[in-house]
Each structure stands twice: as structure tokens, then as C-alpha cells.
C-alpha positions, 0 to 999 in steps of 0.5 A, a space after each residue: 449122321 447127326 454128329 456130322 451135321 452138328 460138326 458142320 454147323 459148329 464150324 460155321 457157327 464158330 467161323 461166323 462168330 470169330 470173323 464178325 468179332 474181329 471185323 467189328 472190333 476193327 470197325 469200332 477202332 476206326 469209327 469210335 470217337 477218340 474222346 472215348 479213349 478211356 472207355 474205348 476198350 469197353 465199347 469195342 468189346 461190347 459192340 463187337 461181342 453183341 454183333 458177333 453173337 447176333 450173327 452167329 445165332 442165325 446159324 446156331 439156333 436153327 441147327 440146334 433146333 434141328 439136332 434136338 428134333 432129330 434126337 427125340 424123333 420116333 425111332 423104331 427099335 428104341 423103346 425109350 423114344 417110342 410113345 
């Protein structure tokens, strides 16, 4: 169950990351002024990476928190988890 849960959210996380990255790169190429021609690659990568990581964190952080709590919950039959 935990592996299925993690795999599902991993796919959602990666899809959100790459789709946001590509979409933001296209927006940066379209709207950044041409006077930044030398620095355009830096700003495109910086802005699209920041936007992609921010939006994908909306899915990754809660799923990672749930996975950690599932791993440390009290489970009968496992002495190392019982307190």
C-alpha cells in the first residue's frame, strides 16, 4: 500500500515538475526583453526552475509527510515500532 501511494505521488510530482518547467521556459522566451540576450539563458533557467520546484512541492511535501507518518506508526507485530 505504501509503495503504491508513493509511486502515484511520484508520478504526479514529476509530471508537475516537467510540465511547469517547459511551460515557464516558453513564457520566459516569449516575454523576457531581448536586451537580456546574453543573460537570457540564465534568467530563463532560473525563473522556470523556481516556478517548477514551487508548484511540484505542493504535491511532494504532503505526500512525503504522509509516507513518513505511515512508516513510523505503531504496527502490531513489529517490536521496533512499538513504544
